[in-house]
N, C-alpha and C positions, 0 to 999 in steps of 0.2 A: 316509340320505345318498344312496342309489342314485337316489331319485326326483329329486334335484337335479342329478345329473350332466349331463343334457341342457342345462339352463340354463347351467351353468358352461361347457360345451363351446361353446354359442352365444356366450357372452360372450367367450370366448377367440378365437373366429373373428372377431367384430366388432372386438376389440382389434387382432388381427393385420391385419385389413383397414384399420383406421384408421391403424396404423403404416405400412403399405405406401403408403397415399395420402399420408401426411405426408412420408415419406422418399423416395418414388420418383415418384409421379404429380404431386404439386404442384410439386416442383422442376423436373420435366420440362416441365410446363405453363408455369411461369414462364420457363424457358429458351426455350421455343417462342415465348411472347409477346414476350420481349425480343428474340429473333432476328427475329421478324416486324416489330416496331417499328423495329429497327435497319435492316432491309432497306428500310423505307419512308423512312428518313432519307437526305437527300442527303449530309450531312456526319456524320462520326463523332465530332465534338466540339462543345461548346457555345460560345456567343458569348463568355462570360467568359474562356475559355482563349485566344482569338485575340489575338495580339500583332503580327502583320505581315499586310499586305494589299497585293497587287499587282494592279492592274487594267490590262490591255493591250487596246487597241482600235485601230482604224484611225488614230485621232488621236495615238497614242503610248502610252507606258507611264507609269503613276503608281504610286509606291511610298509606302505609308503605314505608320507604326509607332505603337504605343501602349505607354507604360510603365504598368503596372497602377496604377489610381487617378488617372491623368492623361488629358488629352484626346488624341485622335488628331492626328498631325501628318503632313504630307507631307514626305518626305525626298528625293524625286527626281521629276521633273527639277529641281525647285527645293526649297528648304526654306521652308515656310510653314505657317500654320495650316490645318487641314482643316475642312470643313463637317461638324460633328458629326452633324447630322440626316441628311445624305446618306449618310455612312459607316454609321451605325447602321441606317438603313433597308435598305441593301444587305446588311449582315451578318445582320440579322433575317430578311430574305427567304430567305437561304441556310440559316440555322439552322432555321427553321420550315418551310421548303419540304419537300414530300413527293414521293416517287417514285410516280408513278401506275402505271408499268409498266416492267419491265426489258425493253428492246427487243432488245438483242443484246450479247453479250460478244465482245470482240476482233473487231469487225466487219471484213469484207474491204474495205469501202468506207465512207467517211464522207460522201460526197457526197449521198446521199439525205436526210441529216439536216441539211445545211448546216454540217457540222462539219469539212469539209475546209478551209474558210476561216471560222472562227468569228467572229462579230461582236465578241465579248468573251471574254477569257480571264482568269479570276480565280484567283489563287493565295493560299491562306491558310496561315498558320503559327502554331503554338503554342509554339515553342521546341524541342519534341521531335518534333513531327509536322508534316506538310505535306500539303496536298491542292490539286490543280489541277482547276478545272472550266472546260470550254470550252462556251460558249453558242452553240447553233446556231439552226436555223429554228424557227418556231412549229409546234406540233403540230396535231393534227386540230381542236382547239379553240383559239380565239384567246388564251385565258388559260393556255396551256401552252407549254413550250419543250423542245426536245431538248438534252440535256446529256451531254457526254463526261466521265466521271470518270476521272482519270489513274491512281488507285491500283489499280483493277481493270480498266481499259480497257473499261468498260461504257457503252453508250449507254442513257440513261435518258429516259423521257418524264416530265416533272415538271410540277408545278402552279405553277412560277415564272411571273411576269408579265413580258412583254417590257419594259414601262415601267421596271421596276426595274433593267434591265441594259443597255439600249440607250443610246447617246449618252453614255457616261460619259467625260468629258474632264477635263483638268486643271482647267478653269474650274468644271465642275459639282461637283468633289470638294473644291475649296478654299473657305475661308471667304470669303464675299462681303459680309457685314455690315461696314460701315466703322467702326461703333462697337459696343462691347460693354458694356451696362449694363441695369439694370432701373429702371423709373420710381421704385420705392420707394427706390432708392439715390441718385437724382438730388438734388443739393443746391444747385447754382448753374448758371446758364446765361448765357453772355455772347455776344451777337450783335454782331459788328463789321462795319459797312458802310463803304463808301468815305468817307462824310461824317458818320457818326454811330455811336453805340453804344448798346445796350440791355443792362442787367444785371438779372437776376432772381435772387431768393433764395427758397429753400423754407423754410417754418417748419413744424415738426411739430405738427399739430393733429389731433384725432380728429373724424370717422373718416378724413379724408384730409388730405394736406399742403395747406398754404395758401401760395400763391405771392405774392410782393410784388416790385414794381419798385423798384430802388434807384437806378437811373440811366437816363436823365437827370433823372427826377423821382422823388420818393417817393410811391408810390401802390399801391393794391391791384391785383393782376393778375387777368386773366380766366382762371379756373381751367380752363375748357373749352378755351380757345385754347392755353394752356400744355400741357395734356395732349395735345392734338392735335399740337402741335409735337414733343413728346417721342415720341409714337407714330411720327411720320414719321422722326425720327432713329433710332429703333430699327429701322425698316423700310428704312433707306437702304442699298441694296445695289448692288454693281457689276454692270453689264451686261457689261462686258469689263474686263480688267486688262492694263495695259501695264507689264511689268516692266522693270527697268533694262536698257538695251541701246540699239541704234541707233534703234529706233522711239521709245523714250521720249526720247532725246536730241533727236530732231527735234521732238517735240510740246512739250517742257517750256518752250522760250523763249516760247511764246504764252500761257503761264499765269502772268502776272505780277500781274494785278489781280483778286483774288477778288471775286465779287459779294457774298459773305458769308463771314466766318470765324466758326465756331461753336466755342466752348470750353465743354465740359461737365465739370463737377466732380461726380463720382459715386464713392461708396465710397472717399473720401479721395484720389482721383487725378484729374488733368485728362486729358481726351481732346479732341483738336482735329481738325476737318475744315474744309477750305477748298473752296468751290465756285466753279467758273469757267465762263464761257461766252464764249470769245474771239470767236466769230462767231455772234451770235444768229440771223442769217439761215440758218445751216446747221442749227440746231436741236440741235447737239451740246453736251453739258455734261460737265464733268469734275470730279473731286474728288481731293484729296490729304490724307492724314493725317500724312505726314512729308515734309519738303522733299526728301529724297533717296530716298524710297521709291517704290513703284509709283504709277502714275497710274490712277485708276479712271474708266471711262466710266459715267456715271449717266444716269438719265432726266432730260430737260430739265424735266419738271414739278417735280423736286426743287428747282430754283432758285426757282420760284414758291412752293412749299410751305414753304420754309425761310427766306424773306425776308419778315419781318413788320414793319410799322411800329408805332410806339408806341401809336397809337389801337387797333389790332387787339388788342394784348396787354394793354391796360388793362381793368380792371373797368369795364364800360360801363353798369352799373346807375346810373341818374341820380340817384335820391333821395339817396344818399350815406350811408346808415346801415343797419345790420343790424337785423332784427326784435328780437333780444334786447336791443338798446340803446335801444329806443323806450319812453318813458314815456307819451307822448301824441301822437296823430296827428290833425291837422285835415284834414277832407275837405270840399272846396267845389267844386260844379259849378253849372251853370245851374239845375238842378232840386233839388239837395240841398245841405245844409250841416249838418255835425255834427262833434263831436269825440269820438274814442274814447280812453279812458284805460285803461292796462294796470296793473292792480293785483291782487295775490294770484293771479297767473298767469291772470287772466281779463280780458276786455275789457268795459268798461261805457261807457254814454253819459254824457258830462260833465254834461248838463243833466237826465238821467233816471237817476241812479245806482242807484235801487232797482228799475228795470225789468230783467228778465232778457233779456240779449242772446244771440242764437244764436251760440255760439262758433265753429261751423264756418263760418258766413257771414262773421263778422268776421275769422277767421284767413285765409280765402281772399282777401278784398279787401286786407288788409294785405300779404299775401305778394305779390299782384300788383303793388301799388304799389311795394313795396321792390325787387322783382326786375325791374322794367321796364327793359330795356336800350336804349341808343341803337343804331339800325340804320345810320344814315348821319350823317356830320358835314357841316353846312352852313357854319358859320363856326367858326374856331378860337377866336376871342374874341368874346364877346357884343357886338354893336353895337346899332343901333336895333332895337327889338323890335316896332315897329308893323307892319312888313310881314309878320310871321309870326303875328300875332294873339296875341302874348304880353304886350302891355300890359294887356289885359283878358282873361286866359286863359279858355278853355272849362272847364278844370278845374285846380285847384291843391291841392297837398298839402304840409303842413308838419309835420315830425316834431320833437318836443321830446325831448331826452335826459333821463336820470335826474338830471342836474345842473341841470335847469331851463332849459338853453340850447337854442337851435335847433340841431338836429343834421343836418337834411336838408330840402331843398326840391325840389319837382318841379312844373313848370307845363306845361300842354298848350295849344297854340294852334290855328291853322288846319290843315285837312286838305287836302293836295294830293297827287294821284297815288297814293292808297292809303296814304299815311303822314301823320303828324301832326307838326308842329313842336313842339319841346320844349326846355326848359332845365332843368338840374338842379344840385344842390349839389356832386356829386362831380367833374364835369369841366367846366371853363369852355368856353363856346361855345354855338352853336345846333345842334340835332340834329333828326333825324327818327326817330320811333318808330312802332310798329304802333298802329293806332287802337282795338284791341280793348278796352282799359281803359275807354274812354269809355262803353261799353255794359255794363260789368261792375260798376259802382258800385251797391251795393244801396241801396234807399230806406230811410228810417228805419223804416217799418213792417216791411220785410223783415228788417231787423236784429233786430227784436223778435218775429219769427215771426208777423207779422200780415199779410204781403203776399207777393207772388210774388218769388222769388229770381231774379236775372238768370241767364240761360242761360250756362253756361261757354263 
């Protein structure tokens, strides 16, 4: 046994050392690291704990509160919804901001740091704790700020960015979006103008909603145009807000005839916004969401962006039928004439049914014909077609549906000013379209893989 006692002794020493490290050194190191981390933090609490926020600047004081699980609201100087992104960005900057250096504790003078007259003073509360931070001048680097922390009267050099704290006013902290919705929730859109009205409904189809015009006509809507209209409604923001008071009372009498009234039905509820331009020469535009509520000053371009005529919102693809509904497509130009038949999910030539057609070429030309949109309207109702070269068209396309009836027509005539005259089955009238299709019709040999395919 004697020869093993040195080994046992060493084992005991290592065990004692390990116990010392576990019980003494590691806790001390963790404490030091926690202390060092805390010393680098501007705030001693996290964002989720904050329930009150006061921002005071030269423009005044704004008080905000949040009930856990709900959005931030402004409670003074008025009661209104807050701009959630602005508030969260400010809080996140403070919570994640770091102290680069402790400059001075209980300074004799705050003037060297711009803290005698701070640009912004932020007070945050958690219900049980409170901290006030005064924002001073920029530090040696442009992306740093001097901050006075009230709890320990310490002047800190921080990595806070001036853009996050300067010019925080009531307007910048309150919600400026006039409507609150997502495109996915939008179900109905009504555009009311002084002399007419357009009503659109959404139908759930995969992968995207399909929009239809219900009034003043029943027609397919231009999905791209409707989406662009919804994007502009989502992005409609106030440049300035005139709250109830003498200024609003003076402005309100001039807002009697809206350029457009938009009623959006989304998530089971209606939201309304009216747009006014009482004096077009002044270039000023206004909006209202409630008759007795604030008046919002908006960009004059919003009037143009949100006033759309029926033609703009219509599906302007002239042929008048979707690819999946076509059983047969007749293609006739000055150089080519053939009929494509769709059977068993493949295209074949009517007069050469046993020949192998290049499906990529056929799919491309059919898609181009089906999706050709009108660019300009020349006549609302088709009149004499001779002046437009549409009596003997340069190209003509006729689609037959699965029921054996003609489902769509498209004819192209003379080319003038970079556009080609056209008539179609979907919309009555004479239109102009882009001329590209005239050079994109493949020859019969090209369809059969025996000739050059037109350059896209």
